[in-house]
matplotlib code that plots the C-alpha trace (Angstrom):
import matplotlib.pyplot as plt

x = [-18.7, -19.9, -20.2, -18.5, -20.8, -21.4, -20.3, -23.3, -24.0, -25.9, -27.8, -26.4, -23.1, -20.4, -19.0, -15.2, -13.4, -11.5, -7.9, -6.9, -8.8, -8.2, -4.5, -2.5, 0.4, 2.8, 1.6, 1.9, 5.4, 6.4, 4.9, 6.8, 10.1, 9.5, 8.1, 11.3, 11.8, 8.3, 8.5, 11.8, 11.3, 12.7, 9.9, 10.2, 7.2, 7.7, 7.7, 4.1, 3.3, 0.7, 1.4, 2.7, -0.3, -2.6, -0.3, -0.2, -4.1, -4.5, -2.1, -4.1, -7.3, -5.7, -5.7, -2.0, 0.2, 2.4, 6.0, 8.7, 11.5, 13.7, 12.7, 9.1, 9.8, 7.2, 7.3, 6.1, 2.9, 2.3, 3.3, 0.4, -2.0, -1.4, -2.2, -5.4, -6.4, -5.9, -8.3, -10.7, -10.7, -11.8, -14.9, -15.4, -15.2, -14.8, -11.6, -13.2, -14.6, -11.2, -9.7, -12.0, -11.5, -7.7, -8.0, -9.6, -7.2, -4.1, -5.1, -2.3, -3.1, -3.2, -1.0, -4.0, -5.4, -2.1, 0.5, 2.9, 6.5, 4.5, 2.2, 5.4, 7.1, 4.0, 3.9, 7.7, 7.0, 4.1, 6.4, 9.1, 9.6, 8.7, 5.6, 2.2, 2.9, 6.5, 4.8, 2.1, 4.8, 6.8, 3.8, 2.7, 6.1, 5.9, 2.4, 3.5, 6.4, 4.5, 1.0, -1.2, -2.8, 0.6, 0.5, 2.4, 3.0, 1.4, -1.7, -4.4, -3.5, 0.1, -1.4, -3.6, -0.5, 1.8, -0.8, -1.5, 2.3, 3.4, 0.2, 0.0, -3.6, -6.1, -7.3, -9.6, -11.6, -15.4, -15.9, -19.5, -21.3, -21.0, -17.2, -17.0, -15.4, -14.8, -11.8, -12.7, -10.8, -12.5, -10.3, -12.0, -15.5, -16.5, -15.4, -18.2, -21.6, -24.8, -25.3, -21.9, -23.1, -26.3, -24.8, -22.2, -25.4, -27.9, -25.6, -23.9, -20.0, -16.9, -14.3, -10.7, -8.1, -5.2, -3.5, -4.1, -2.2, 0.8, 0.8, 0.8, 3.7, 5.8, 5.5, 7.3, 10.9, 10.4, 9.9, 13.1, 15.1, 13.4, 12.4, 15.6, 15.7, 12.1, 12.7, 9.1, 10.2, 12.6, 16.1, 15.2, 12.3, 14.4, 16.9, 14.3, 13.2, 16.8, 17.2, 14.0, 14.7, 18.1, 16.9, 19.9, 18.1, 17.1, 13.9, 11.8, 10.3, 7.3, 5.8, 2.4, 1.4, -1.8, -0.7, -3.7, -2.0, 0.6, 4.0, 4.8, 7.6, 8.2, 10.7, 11.9, 9.1, 7.8, 5.2, 7.3, 7.8, 4.1, 3.4, 6.0, 4.6, 1.0, 2.2, 4.4, 1.5, -0.9, 1.6, 0.4, 3.9, 5.7, 9.0, 10.5, 13.6, 15.6, 17.9, 20.8, 23.1, 21.4, 22.2, 20.4, 21.3, 18.4, 15.9, 13.0, 10.9, 7.8, 9.7, 11.9, 15.2, 17.6, 20.3, 22.8]
y = [-15.2, -13.1, -14.5, -12.4, -10.3, -11.7, -9.6, -8.0, -9.4, -8.2, -10.4, -8.8, -10.3, -7.6, -8.7, -8.5, -6.6, -8.8, -8.3, -8.8, -5.7, -3.6, -4.2, -4.2, -6.1, -3.3, -3.2, -7.0, -7.1, -4.1, -5.7, -8.8, -6.9, -5.0, -7.9, -8.7, -4.9, -4.3, -7.6, -6.5, -6.3, -2.7, -1.1, -1.1, -1.4, 2.2, 3.5, 2.7, 5.0, 2.4, 1.2, -2.4, -3.2, -2.4, -4.2, -7.5, -7.2, -6.9, -9.8, -11.9, -11.1, -12.2, -8.4, -8.6, -11.7, -13.1, -11.7, -13.7, -12.6, -9.6, -8.8, -8.4, -5.9, -5.0, -4.9, -2.0, -3.7, -4.4, -0.9, 0.4, -2.2, -1.0, 2.6, 1.2, -0.6, 2.6, 4.3, 1.7, 1.6, 5.2, 4.1, 1.5, -1.3, -4.5, -6.5, -9.6, -7.5, -6.2, -9.5, -10.9, -8.0, -8.7, -12.3, -11.4, -8.4, -10.5, -13.8, -14.7, -14.2, -17.0, -17.0, -18.2, -15.3, -13.2, -13.2, -15.6, -17.0, -20.3, -18.4, -16.9, -20.4, -21.9, -19.2, -19.9, -23.5, -22.8, -20.7, -23.5, -25.2, -28.7, -31.0, -30.4, -33.7, -32.6, -29.2, -30.9, -33.1, -30.0, -28.1, -31.3, -31.4, -27.5, -27.8, -30.5, -28.6, -25.2, -25.5, -22.3, -22.1, -21.9, -18.8, -15.6, -14.7, -11.3, -10.0, -7.6, -5.1, -5.0, -4.4, -1.6, 0.1, -0.3, 0.8, 4.2, 4.5, 3.6, 5.2, 8.3, 7.5, 8.1, 4.5, 3.7, 0.8, 1.0, -1.3, -2.5, -4.1, -7.7, -7.1, -7.2, -4.3, -2.6, -0.7, 2.9, 4.5, 7.0, 5.9, 2.4, 3.0, 1.4, -1.9, -1.8, -3.7, -2.0, -3.9, -2.6, 1.0, 0.6, -0.7, 2.3, 4.6, 2.8, 1.3, 2.7, 2.0, 3.1, 4.9, 3.8, 5.9, 4.0, 6.8, 9.1, 6.6, 6.6, 10.3, 10.8, 8.4, 10.2, 13.4, 11.7, 11.7, 7.7, 7.8, 9.7, 7.1, 4.0, 4.9, 3.9, 0.5, -0.5, 1.1, 2.6, 5.8, 6.5, 7.8, 11.4, 11.3, 9.9, 12.6, 15.3, 14.1, 13.8, 17.6, 18.9, 16.8, 18.2, 21.8, 22.5, 24.6, 28.3, 27.8, 25.2, 25.9, 23.7, 24.0, 22.0, 19.9, 22.1, 25.2, 27.2, 26.6, 29.0, 27.9, 27.6, 29.0, 27.5, 29.1, 27.3, 26.6, 24.1, 22.7, 22.6, 18.9, 18.3, 20.6, 18.7, 15.3, 16.3, 17.5, 14.3, 12.0, 13.6, 13.4, 17.0, 18.5, 18.7, 19.8, 20.4, 22.5, 23.0, 25.9, 26.5, 29.4, 30.8, 27.5, 24.6, 21.5, 19.1, 19.1, 16.5, 16.0, 14.2, 12.2, 11.2, 12.6, 14.1, 16.8, 18.5]
z = [32.5, 29.8, 26.2, 23.7, 21.5, 18.0, 14.9, 13.3, 9.7, 6.9, 4.5, 1.5, 0.3, -0.8, -4.4, -4.6, -7.2, -9.6, -8.7, -12.3, -13.3, -10.2, -9.8, -13.1, -14.0, -13.1, -9.6, -9.3, -10.4, -8.5, -5.2, -5.8, -6.3, -2.9, -1.2, 0.9, 1.9, 3.2, 5.2, 6.8, 10.7, 11.3, 13.2, 17.2, 19.3, 20.5, 16.9, 16.7, 19.4, 20.8, 24.4, 25.1, 27.0, 23.9, 21.4, 23.7, 23.9, 20.3, 19.7, 22.1, 20.1, 16.8, 15.6, 15.2, 14.6, 17.2, 16.4, 17.6, 15.4, 15.7, 19.2, 18.3, 15.7, 13.0, 9.3, 7.1, 6.3, 10.0, 11.0, 8.7, 9.9, 13.3, 12.6, 10.6, 13.6, 15.8, 13.6, 13.7, 17.4, 17.4, 16.1, 18.9, 16.5, 18.8, 18.4, 17.1, 14.3, 13.4, 13.7, 11.0, 8.9, 9.1, 8.3, 4.9, 4.1, 5.0, 3.2, 0.9, -2.9, -5.2, -8.3, -10.4, -12.8, -12.6, -15.3, -13.7, -14.6, -15.5, -18.1, -19.5, -19.9, -21.3, -24.0, -24.8, -25.2, -27.5, -29.8, -30.0, -33.4, -32.2, -32.7, -30.7, -28.8, -27.6, -26.6, -24.6, -22.8, -21.9, -20.7, -18.5, -16.9, -16.3, -14.7, -12.4, -11.1, -10.7, -9.5, -10.5, -7.1, -5.0, -2.7, -3.7, 0.0, -1.0, 0.4, -0.5, 2.3, 0.8, -2.8, -1.6, 0.3, -3.0, -5.2, -3.4, -3.1, -6.7, -8.5, -6.2, -5.8, -2.8, -1.8, 1.0, 2.4, 2.8, 5.7, 6.3, 9.4, 8.1, 8.0, 4.3, 2.5, -1.0, -2.3, -2.8, -5.9, -8.0, -11.1, -10.9, -10.1, -13.5, -11.9, -9.4, -10.0, -9.6, -6.3, -5.1, -6.0, -4.2, -1.3, -1.0, -1.5, 0.9, 3.5, 6.4, 6.5, 7.9, 5.5, 6.4, 4.1, 3.7, 1.5, 4.5, 6.9, 4.4, 4.0, 7.9, 8.1, 5.5, 7.5, 10.3, 11.4, 11.3, 7.7, 7.1, 9.1, 7.3, 3.8, 2.3, 3.9, 2.6, -1.1, -1.2, -2.9, -5.8, -5.5, -6.3, -3.8, -1.0, -1.8, -1.6, 1.8, 2.9, 2.1, 3.6, 6.7, 7.3, 6.6, 4.4, 1.7, 1.2, -0.6, -2.6, -6.0, -7.2, -10.7, -11.2, -14.2, -14.5, -16.0, -14.6, -11.0, -10.4, -9.2, -5.5, -3.5, -0.1, 2.4, 5.5, 7.8, 10.2, 8.0, 4.9, 5.1, 5.4, 2.4, 0.3, 1.4, 0.4, -2.9, -3.7, -2.5, -5.0, -8.0, -9.3, -9.8, -12.7, -11.2, -7.9, -7.2, -4.3, -3.9, -1.6, -1.3, -4.6, -6.4, -7.6, -5.5, -6.2, -9.0, -9.0, -12.1, -12.7, -15.0, -12.0, -13.1, -10.8, -11.3, -9.0]

ax = plt.figure().add_subplot(projection="3d")
ax.plot(x, y, z, "-o")
ax.set_aspect("equal")
plt.show()
């Protein structure tokens, strides 16, 4: 019986970015708010467009978790991960390698280091008009009730997904031969150490674009059917997707934040949904107006206001 090949390793250890610096308080709070929605098992197996044979194989190899609830349906996080696995397999990465990568990306993040309710409560106690001895007693009771190292249930992969969506950023993973990774974000390059920069410059790695996976999903009919359930987009954005999907419009006018770029007029076309998705994902628009029968029916501004 052939032994399974060992995963290649590098001697150089990839340093991890500080989550406190990389993901701000707004992202953490929004992730907590959306946690229940992105963990709803609403995606059927056939939605993934991956055969049952492969899904079962990936589950057996610990690339996917065994799903025993809701007739084996997947959450949004799992759905995007399956699409990520599909991309990684195109590079012939072995399943044990991908399983190791998954274990790191899906490890539950600890509360320690984040602004938590415990920290807020400690601040409240410190501001009370009572003696220092009484404050210490209250804080001791609080810390016994709420340990700082309890799991949030949120994982790094979910944070990357929601950071990309909420901040309209292009985020990718640089995956190295030792199964370590770095998050690629041009706006956070100052957080990399010199060794990180040298590693990116001198070491071969695979770049997995999470933002591209999300963008491709948003262009599908499946996105239209599920977005309202997982609450990823704002009400105006959902309304715009609905109008485009139904095709009940004459034209779409787009004004950009960069005044040097001319406005764009889109007529009904097969690729209209794709163009709108690309514009929304980059967040470069100032205003999008949808007209029907020579009248304005929907206006989406960068300030996320909607008028009819």
